[in-house]
N, C-alpha and C positions, 0 to 999 in steps of 0.2 A: 504781467506787464513786461514789455521789452524796453530797455533803456538804451539810448543812443549817446555815444560820447566820442569826441575826436581823439581821445587818448586810449591806448591799449594798456589798461592797468591790470587786466587779468581777473578782476573780481568786481562785484557790485559796488563795494565801498569806493573803489577808485572811480568807477563810472559815475557815481553820484556826485563826486567832487567836481567833475567837468561836464555835467549833464547838459545836453542840448535839446533832447526831446524824449517824451515818454509815449510809447504806443500801448494801448490798453490790452492788446492780445496779439498773438502771432498773425492771425488773418488780417487784422487792421494794419500791422507793420508791413506785411507783404503788399497790400493794396496801395499804401502810401508810397512805398519805395519802388513800386512797379516791377516786383520780382515774385517768384513763387514762394510758397510757405516753406518748402524744403530748403530753398536758398537762404531764407532768414534763419532757419534752424541750424543750417551748416555754418553760417556766419557767427552764430552765438557759440557753437561748439568749437570751431576751429580758429576763432578770433580773426576772421577774414573781414576787412572793411568793405562797406557798401556806401558809395557816394561820400567817401571820406570819413565815415563814422563807423566805430566798432559797436557791435550790438551785444547786449548782455541780458539774459532772461532771469528775472527774479526767481523763478521756480528752480533754476539750476544753481542757486547760490551755494548750497552745501557741497556741490560737486566741483565748483570752480574757484571757491575761495582758497586763497593761499594759506591762510591761517584760520583755525577755528576761532569763532568769536569768544572773547573772554567772558567767563561767567560773571555776571554782575550781582553784587549783593543787593537784594531789594531794600530800598530805603523806606523807612517809615514816614508816611505822610499824614499830616493832619487832614481829616476828612470833614468837609462841611456839607451837610445835607441841604439841598435846595429843591423846593417844589414849585412848579410853574403851572398854573391853571390857565387854559385858553378856551375861547369859545368864539364862534362866528354866527352872524345873523344877517338877514336880508329884509328889505322893505320895498314894496308890499310883500307880505308873506305868501307862501304857497297855499292857494285856496281855489276852490271851484268858482268862487265869486270874483276872482281876479281875471280880467281879460287876458287871453294869451297874447304875447308880444308886447305887453306893457313894460316899460323900462323899470328896472330895479336898481337899487343901490345896496351896497354891502357894508358891514362893519365887523369889528372884532374887539374883543376884550381879553386882556392878558394880565394876570396878577401873580406875583412871586412871593414865596414865603421861605423863611429860613429860621434857624434856631438862635439861641443867645450864646452859642459857644464862641462867637467872634463878635466884632463890632457891627451889629445889625444895622444901626443907623447909617454908617458909612457904606455898608454893602448896598442898602436901598438907594442911597444917593448915587452911587456909581452905576447901579443897574438902571436907574431912571435916566441918567445921561446916555447910556447905551441905547435905551428904548427910544428916546427922542431923536437919536441920530439915525434910526432905522425907518422912522415913519414921519412923513411930512405933514399930513392933515390929521391932527388929533382933536378929539372931542373934549371940550372943557369938562372937568369933573369937580365936584364940590371940594372945598378946602378941607372939610372933615375927612375926606377919603384920600387926599393928596399927600400921602407920606412917602411917595416914590415907589410904592410897590405895584401900582396899577397903571396900565396904559389902555385907553379906549381910543380907537383910531378907525379911519375910513378904509374900506377895502380899495386898494389902489389899482387893481387890474381891470381888464375888460370882462364883460359878460358875468356879472355877479350872479351867483345862484347859491342855494343852501350848501350844496356839495363843495363848490369852489371856495366859499367863504370859510367853511369849517376846516377844509384842508389848508387854506392859507393861514388860518390862525395858528395851526401847528407849525407851519413854516416860519411865521412871524416870531413865534416863541424861540425857535432855534436861531434865527437871525440876531435877535437881541442877546441871547446867550453867547453866541459867537463873538459879538462885538464886546461884550463884557469880559469874556475870558481872554481875549487878545491883550487886554490891559493888565492881565495877571500872569503873563508868560514868564516873567522873571522870578515869580514866587514859586520856586521848585519844591517847596515843602508843603504845599496845599493841594488837595484833590477835591474837586467839587462833584459830589454824588447827586446827580440831577434826575428828577423824575418829572416828565412833562405830562400833565393830565389833560385829556380832551374829553368833552362831553359829546363828541361828534356821533353821527349816526353810523350805521354799519358800513356805508360806502367808504368814509374816511378811515374809520377804525380798522377795517380790513387792510387798508394800504399801509398803515403805520405801526400796527401791533407787532410785526415780526422784525426784531432787531437784525437778524441775519439777512433777511431779504432787503432791508434798507441799506445795509452795508454793501451788499452785492450791487444793488442799483446805484449806489453812490460811487462805485468804482468806475462807472462809465462817464466819460467826459463829454460826449455828444449824444444827441437824441437819436442819431443814426445807428448807434450801437445797441439801442434798446430792443430792437427786433430779435437779437440773438438771445435775449433773456425771456422772450415771450411776453413782453410788456406791451399792452395795447396803447395806441396813441389816443384812445378815447378816455383815458384816465386823467385828463387835465395835466398832461406832462409838463406844461409850462410852469406848474406849481410843484408837481411831485419830484421832478428831477433836481431842481435847486434844493428842495427840502432834503432829499436823500444825500446829495453831495455835502450839504452842511452837516447833516447827521453823521456822515462818515468821517468828516474832518474833526468833528468834536470828539469822536470816539477813537481818534488816531487810526482810522481805518485804511488809509491809502496815501501814497505820495502824490502831491499836487503837481501838475505840469507848470513849466515856467510861465510867468505872466498871469497866473490864476489869481483872482481876488481872494480866494480862500487860503488859509494856512492850516496845516495839520497841527492839531493841538494835543498835548499829552497831560493836561491838567484837569480832565473831567471824564466821567463816564455818564452816558445819557441813555435813557430809555423812555418809551411812551407807555402810559398807563391810562386806562379809562377812568374818568372822573368818579364813576360810581364805586370804584375800588379804592378811591382816595379820600372819601368822606364817610362820616358815620351815617348809617341808614335811618336817620331820624329827621325831624322837621328842620333842625338847624343845618345839618349837612346837605340835605336835598334843597333847602332854601338857598344856601350859598351857591350851588351849581345853577339853579334856575335864575338867581339874581345876576350872575355873571352873563348868562344868556340874554337876559333882558337888557343889560348894558350894551352888549354887542348889537342887538336889534335896535336899540335907541340910537347907536352910532349910525346905523344904516338909515334910520328915519331922519336923523339930523342932517345927513348928507342929501337925502332926497329933498327935504325942504330947502336946504341951502342952494341946491341946483335950480330951484324954482324961485329963488330970492325971497323965501318965506322966513329965513333966519339970516343973521349977519355973521 
């Protein structure tokens, strides 16, 4: 990334203090500024201003830093394990008996688990508040299940399909986690070790299983930059790009531009795991995964009937 700053501090640390813009790469900066890539590179190396701003390349930080960064003694943090299971469903389902072009609705189900090494009741209450702030139309669940750990909601985007709903359930889990972790930013002594489990098919799983690829994708701020990564626009980029950007923020993967709704967080490490690797391969484990899928499908059915005034 290329940093733009009106002050010539001589290093990245100074540039960040008065940052005006971040360009994701050299080519993008040249295009935005209307100059050649060699001119941008020269401006970074020679500290020559372009349009009133000095440019600084993060990749050159070891070369242009005035002082070597001080070695920090790693602090011991309390680690809290968190598991989030997510699933997506549609109604009517994919079937040869369903007429092509028939309207569908989608739903998702998300449930969080944690251990007893901390105040679990308070954790679930705060997680529930974060979940409700992220989703408008939620499906009522029974009082026996309403301990704050579960959210069943309606797919809020256009063109619901199995692939889109399953991918969005992964994105929804990250959105809730981000909202929760923002409330914990002042707690510097705690690290949340989060595993997000998805029961999705190969389409979604292939998109989210690689942490490195998600971090790379999350470093792009606009969909126009995705072509450089070889990412096809046919992969539901309206869901995948926000998912990757949130994933990158949660893993402290990049610096967000000014005005971004996201904030880079340093109190968690997050990865995706397939649900089949997170439950025991017996009737109880498989029953839990299929039960969460049924709740996601029920949410889609509930919305389908609601749109037709069959439920209130």
